[in-house]
C-alpha positions as CSV (number, residue, x, y, z in Angstrom):
1,M,145.7,20.2,100.3
2,K,143.4,22.7,102.1
3,S,142.4,21.8,105.7
4,E,138.8,21.3,106.5
5,L,138.8,24.6,108.3
6,E,140.0,26.4,105.3
7,K,137.4,24.7,103.1
8,E,134.5,25.9,105.5
9,K,135.8,29.6,105.7
10,H,133.4,32.1,103.9
11,I,134.7,35.5,103.0
12,Y,132.1,38.3,102.8
13,T,132.3,41.3,100.6
14,V,131.8,44.8,102.0
15,S,128.5,45.1,100.1
16,E,127.3,41.8,101.5
17,I,128.0,43.0,105.0
18,A,126.3,46.3,104.5
19,K,123.3,44.6,103.0
20,Y,123.0,42.1,105.9
21,I,123.3,44.9,108.4
22,R,120.6,46.9,106.6
23,V,118.3,43.9,106.6
24,I,118.9,43.3,110.4
25,L,118.3,46.9,111.3
26,E,115.1,47.2,109.1
27,D,113.7,44.0,110.6
28,S,114.7,45.1,114.2
29,F,113.3,48.7,113.8
30,P,110.5,48.7,111.3
31,G,108.6,51.6,112.7
32,I,109.9,53.7,115.6
33,W,109.6,57.2,117.1
34,V,112.9,59.0,117.9
35,E,113.2,62.2,119.8
36,G,116.1,64.6,119.4
37,E,117.4,68.1,118.4
38,I,117.9,68.8,114.7
39,S,121.5,69.6,113.5
40,N,123.3,69.9,110.2
41,F,119.9,70.7,108.4
42,I,120.1,70.6,104.5
43,Q,117.2,71.3,102.1
44,H,118.3,69.7,98.8
45,S,117.3,71.1,95.4
46,S,115.6,67.8,94.7
47,G,113.2,68.4,97.5
48,H,114.8,65.8,99.9
49,I,115.8,66.9,103.4
50,Y,118.8,65.6,105.3
51,F,119.6,66.4,108.9
52,S,120.7,64.7,112.1
53,I,118.9,64.4,115.4
54,R,121.0,64.3,118.5
55,D,120.9,64.2,122.3
56,A,123.6,64.7,124.9
57,G,125.2,61.2,124.1
58,A,124.7,60.4,120.4
59,S,123.7,61.6,117.0
60,L,121.5,59.9,114.3
61,K,121.5,60.8,110.6
62,C,118.1,61.2,109.0
63,A,116.7,61.2,105.5
64,F,113.3,62.9,104.8
65,F,112.5,62.2,101.2
66,R,110.2,64.6,99.1
67,R,107.3,62.1,98.8
68,A,107.1,62.1,102.6
69,N,107.8,65.8,103.4
70,E,105.5,67.5,100.8
71,K,102.8,67.8,103.4
72,L,104.9,69.1,106.2
73,K,103.0,71.8,108.0
74,F,106.0,73.7,109.5
75,K,109.6,74.6,108.6
76,L,112.5,72.6,110.0
77,K,115.6,74.4,111.3
78,D,118.7,73.6,113.3
79,G,118.1,73.5,117.1
80,M,114.5,72.5,116.8
81,K,113.4,69.7,119.1
82,V,111.4,67.1,117.2
83,I,109.9,63.7,117.3
84,C,110.5,61.6,114.1
85,F,108.7,58.5,113.0
86,G,110.4,56.1,110.6
87,S,112.6,53.1,110.2
88,I,116.3,52.4,110.6
89,S,118.2,51.5,107.4
90,V,121.7,51.6,106.0
91,Y,123.0,53.8,103.3
92,E,125.2,51.1,101.8
93,A,127.4,53.4,99.7
94,R,128.9,55.0,102.8
95,G,128.0,52.4,105.3
96,D,126.1,54.8,107.4
97,Y,123.0,53.8,109.3
98,Q,120.2,56.4,109.2
99,L,116.6,57.0,110.0
100,I,114.3,57.1,107.0
101,V,111.7,59.7,108.3
102,E,108.0,59.2,107.3
103,E,106.5,61.8,109.8
104,I,107.9,64.5,112.0
105,E,106.3,66.5,114.8
106,P,107.7,69.4,116.9
107,K,108.3,68.4,120.5
108,G,106.1,70.2,123.0
109,I,103.8,72.0,120.5
110,G,101.6,70.9,117.6
111,A,102.7,71.0,114.0
112,L,99.8,73.3,113.0
113,Q,100.5,75.7,116.0
114,L,104.1,75.8,115.0
115,Q,103.3,76.5,111.4
116,F,101.0,79.3,112.6
117,Q,103.7,80.9,114.7
118,Q,106.3,80.6,111.9
119,L,104.0,82.2,109.3
120,K,102.9,84.9,111.7
121,E,106.5,86.0,112.4
122,K,107.2,86.0,108.6
123,L,104.2,88.2,107.8
124,E,104.7,90.5,110.7
125,K,108.3,91.2,109.5
126,E,107.0,92.0,106.0
127,G,104.6,94.6,107.5
128,L,101.3,92.8,106.7
129,F,100.0,93.6,110.2
130,D,100.9,97.3,110.3
131,E,98.2,99.6,111.6
132,S,99.1,102.2,109.0
133,H,97.9,99.9,106.2
134,K,94.4,99.4,107.8
135,V,91.4,101.5,106.6
136,P,88.3,102.5,108.5
137,I,85.1,100.5,108.1
138,P,82.4,102.6,106.4
139,F,79.6,103.8,108.7
140,L,76.6,102.7,106.6
141,P,77.5,100.5,103.6
142,T,74.8,100.0,100.9
143,R,76.4,96.7,99.8
144,I,78.2,94.2,101.9
145,G,80.1,91.3,100.4
146,I,80.4,88.0,102.3
147,V,83.0,85.4,101.7
148,T,81.9,82.2,103.4
149,S,80.0,78.9,102.9
150,P,76.5,79.4,101.7
151,T,75.2,76.6,104.0
152,G,77.1,77.5,107.3
153,A,75.8,79.0,110.5
154,A,77.8,82.2,109.9
155,I,75.8,83.3,106.9
156,R,72.5,82.6,108.6
157,D,73.5,84.7,111.6
158,I,74.6,87.6,109.4
159,L,71.5,87.5,107.3
160,N,69.2,87.4,110.4
161,I,71.0,90.4,111.9
162,A,70.9,92.3,108.6
163,R,67.1,91.8,108.3
164,R,66.5,92.8,111.9
165,R,68.8,95.8,112.0
166,F,68.6,97.4,108.5
167,S,66.8,95.5,105.8
168,N,67.7,98.0,103.1
169,V,71.3,96.9,103.1
170,E,72.2,94.6,100.2
171,I,74.1,91.4,100.9
172,I,76.2,89.7,98.2
173,I,77.5,86.2,99.0
174,N,80.5,84.8,97.3
175,P,80.1,81.1,98.2
176,V,83.3,79.2,99.1
177,R,84.4,76.1,101.0
178,V,85.6,77.2,104.4
179,Q,87.5,74.0,105.4
180,G,89.3,71.1,103.8
181,E,91.4,70.7,100.6
182,G,91.2,73.7,98.3
183,A,89.4,76.0,100.7
184,K,92.2,78.4,100.9
185,D,92.4,79.0,97.2
186,E,88.6,79.5,97.0
187,I,88.6,82.0,99.8
188,A,91.6,84.0,98.3
189,G,89.9,83.9,94.9
190,A,86.6,85.2,96.2
191,I,88.5,88.1,98.0
192,R,90.2,89.0,94.7
193,Q,87.0,88.7,92.7
194,F,85.2,91.3,94.9
195,N,88.1,93.6,94.4
196,K,88.0,93.1,90.7
197,L,84.2,93.7,90.4
198,K,84.3,96.8,92.8
199,N,80.6,96.3,93.6
200,I,80.6,96.3,97.4
201,D,81.6,98.9,100.1
202,V,82.9,96.4,102.7
203,M,83.8,92.7,102.8
204,I,83.3,90.2,105.7
205,V,85.5,87.0,105.5
206,T,83.9,84.6,107.9
207,R,83.0,81.1,109.1
208,G,81.7,79.6,112.3
209,G,83.7,77.9,115.1
210,G,85.6,74.7,114.7
211,S,88.9,73.0,115.5
212,L,92.3,74.4,114.6
213,E,92.3,72.1,111.6
214,D,88.8,73.3,110.5
215,L,89.8,77.0,110.8
216,W,93.1,76.4,109.1
217,P,92.3,77.8,105.6
218,F,92.1,81.2,107.3
219,N,95.7,80.8,108.5
220,E,97.1,80.1,105.0
221,E,99.5,82.6,103.5
222,V,97.5,82.9,100.3
223,V,94.5,84.1,102.1
224,A,96.5,86.5,104.3
225,R,98.0,88.1,101.2
226,A,94.7,88.4,99.4
227,I,93.3,90.3,102.4
228,Y,96.3,92.5,102.6
229,D,96.1,93.4,98.9
230,S,92.3,94.2,99.0
231,H,91.3,97.8,98.3
232,I,88.0,97.1,99.9
233,P,87.9,97.2,103.7
234,V,87.9,93.7,105.1
235,I,86.4,92.4,108.4
236,S,87.7,89.0,109.6
237,A,85.2,87.0,111.7
238,V,86.4,83.5,112.0
239,G,85.4,81.1,114.7
240,H,84.6,82.1,118.3
241,E,85.9,84.9,120.4
242,I,88.8,82.9,121.6
243,D,89.9,81.9,118.1
244,Y,92.6,83.9,116.4
245,T,93.5,83.3,112.7
246,M,96.1,84.9,110.4
247,S,93.2,86.6,108.6
248,D,92.4,88.5,111.9
249,F,95.8,90.0,112.1
250,V,95.9,91.1,108.4
251,A,92.2,92.4,108.1
252,D,91.3,96.0,108.6
253,F,89.1,94.9,111.6
254,R,88.8,91.7,113.6
255,A,85.3,90.7,114.9
256,P,85.1,88.0,117.5
257,T,82.2,86.3,115.9
258,P,80.2,86.4,112.5
259,S,77.3,88.0,114.4
260,A,79.5,90.7,115.9
261,A,80.9,91.5,112.4
262,A,77.3,92.0,111.2
263,E,76.3,94.2,114.1
264,L,79.6,96.2,113.6
265,V,79.0,97.0,110.0
266,I,75.1,97.2,110.0
267,P,73.7,99.9,112.3
268,K,70.2,99.6,113.6
269,K,67.7,101.4,111.4
270,E,65.6,102.6,114.3
271,D,68.7,104.1,115.9
272,L,69.5,106.0,112.7
273,V,65.9,107.2,112.4
274,N,66.0,108.4,116.1
275,L,69.3,110.1,115.4
276,I,67.8,111.9,112.4
277,N,64.7,112.9,114.2
278,T,66.8,114.2,117.1
279,S,69.0,116.1,114.8
280,I,66.0,117.6,112.9
281,A,64.6,118.8,116.3
282,R,67.8,120.3,117.4
283,L,68.1,122.1,114.0
284,K,64.6,123.4,114.2
285,N,65.3,124.7,117.7
286,A,68.5,126.3,116.7
287,L,66.8,128.0,113.7
288,S,64.0,129.3,116.0
289,V,66.5,130.8,118.4
290,K,68.4,132.4,115.5
291,I,65.3,133.9,114.0
292,D,64.2,135.3,117.4
293,T,67.6,136.9,117.9
294,L,67.5,138.5,114.4
295,M,64.0,139.7,115.0
296,H,65.0,141.4,118.2
297,T,68.1,142.9,116.5
298,L,65.8,144.2,113.7
299,A,63.3,145.7,116.2
300,T,66.2,147.4,118.0
301,S,67.6,148.7,114.8
302,K,64.3,150.2,113.7
303,E,64.3,152.4,116.8
304,S,67.9,153.6,116.2
305,Y,68.6,157.3,115.2
306,I,70.0,156.4,111.8
307,L,66.8,154.7,110.7
308,R,64.5,157.3,112.2
309,Q,66.4,160.4,110.7
310,P,68.6,159.1,108.0
311,L,68.7,162.4,106.1
312,N,70.1,164.3,109.0
313,L,73.0,161.9,109.3
314,I,73.7,162.4,105.5
315,M,73.6,166.2,105.9
316,Q,76.0,166.0,108.8
317,Y,78.4,163.9,106.6
318,E,78.1,166.4,103.7
319,Q,78.9,169.3,106.1
320,E,82.0,167.4,107.3
321,I,83.0,166.9,103.7
322,D,82.7,170.6,103.1
323,D,84.9,171.4,106.1
324,L,87.5,168.9,105.0
325,R,87.5,170.4,101.5
326,K,88.0,174.0,102.9
327,D,90.9,172.8,105.2
328,I,92.5,171.0,102.3
329,A,92.4,174.1,100.1
330,I,93.9,176.2,102.8
331,R,96.7,173.7,103.4
332,I,97.4,173.4,99.6
333,D,97.6,177.2,99.3
334,H,99.9,177.5,102.2
335,I,102.2,174.8,100.9
336,V,102.3,176.5,97.4
337,K,103.3,179.8,98.9
338,I,106.1,178.4,101.0
339,R,107.5,176.4,98.0
340,S,107.2,179.5,95.7
341,E,109.2,181.6,98.2
342,N,111.8,178.9,98.5
343,F,112.0,178.8,94.7
344,N,112.5,182.6,94.3
345,L,115.2,182.5,96.9
346,V,117.1,179.8,95.2
347,T,116.7,181.5,91.8
348,S,118.1,184.7,93.2
349,K,121.1,182.9,94.5
350,L,121.7,181.2,91.2
351,E,121.2,184.5,89.3
352,A,123.8,186.2,91.5
353,L,126.3,183.4,90.8
354,S,125.6,183.3,87.0
355,P,128.5,184.3,84.7
356,L,126.0,186.3,82.6
357,A,125.3,188.5,85.6
358,I,129.0,189.3,85.9
359,L,129.1,190.2,82.3
360,R,126.2,192.6,82.6
361,R,128.2,194.4,85.3
362,G,130.8,195.4,82.6
363,Y,133.0,192.3,82.4
364,S,133.8,190.1,79.3
365,I,135.1,186.6,78.5
366,T,137.6,186.2,75.6
367,A,138.2,182.8,74.0
368,K,140.9,181.8,71.4
369,L,139.6,180.6,68.1
370,P,139.0,178.1,66.7
371,E,139.3,176.0,69.8
372,H,137.2,178.4,72.0
373,V,139.8,178.1,74.7
374,I,139.1,180.7,77.5
375,I,142.1,183.0,77.7
376,K,143.4,183.2,81.3
377,N,147.0,183.9,80.4
378,S,148.6,185.8,77.5
379,D,151.1,183.1,77.0
380,I,148.7,181.1,74.8
381,L,148.4,184.0,72.3
382,K,150.7,185.2,69.5
383,K,150.3,187.9,67.0
384,G,147.7,187.3,64.4
385,D,145.5,184.9,66.5
386,E,141.8,185.4,66.2
387,V,139.8,185.7,69.4
388,E,136.1,186.1,70.4
389,T,134.9,188.3,73.2
390,K,131.6,187.8,74.8
391,L,129.9,190.8,76.5
392,G,127.0,191.3,78.8
393,N,124.9,191.9,75.6
394,G,126.4,190.4,72.4
395,K,129.9,189.5,71.3
396,F,132.6,190.4,68.8
397,R,135.7,189.0,67.1
398,S,139.2,190.6,66.8
399,R,142.8,189.8,65.8
400,V,145.8,190.1,68.1
401,E,148.2,192.8,67.0
402,K,150.6,192.6,70.0
403,V,151.1,190.4,72.9
404,E,152.7,191.7,76.2
């Protein structure tokens, strides 16, 4: 028979213990903020994120599921100090307690500011801020494209300045939302549309001041890349002078305010008119001075000898030509005589050395036939050979009768 103690004993399964612990932990820590440093960071292909947060004395596993992390504004990485909000639970399959993260913030810096810094470092490494890629702003554009809200203060300021400075400039507005959901895609789309139409000389991407959250669409990567890809020069004029956005770093020129952008790209018409009038006056003065100089040169030239007695100068040149002809003829005759004497001397020497001259003095040359070999020695002859003898005047043939 079992004792009363044995009858009252309850044996738990491992799963029951894990479940009870999970319930106790979830009831005890339903929503808490936990501070620590990220370690063992893993981004799973499912979209879920797993990591641990630790301090000097302990480590706590964390699970950050996709439904919660989809709107995360910055990238997590090992070593980052964060503050996590969530609830403590137990992963029963391994018996591990963990924090189910619902929100996460960087410690010591706002999430948006961290996202801004991370994106800025990324785009800078890719070369999107390089000065070599930036192009100059045209001096006097005829058409200016504006990417902004049609109802904001920025467009009103730009239009007022355009009317006041140079009313001939044409303004084309591509209306977009400049804050809130979907604003980044509208801004990027408007920039690309202007580039596709190619109907403007310069583009201003702008909005008035606001909080970091209000200005955030101009910090989005899609907007930065649309500005970088633009073949039309882009001026970024977002917020106030102290505000800096990603579009400011990528654009060809950053204006501190929308009004400053308008003043930069639209010169004052009266200034241009004054400049033109000044240039015309300077040109007229320069032409007048040049004409006076030429008139003085002409007057001086009219008094010169060549214009007063032109035939005398021509006759002098003709006389010089005659003298040159005479000198050339004398020189040529002298050269011909010297060359002729040299030729006769060489001819005499050649004549004296000629074999024909020797023959004319009574000598002859005899050759053995039919080879016509010159006979220098009687050894090559025999009785009956036919020979030919050349004299100073003529030649004859004979036959050898005797060789000695």
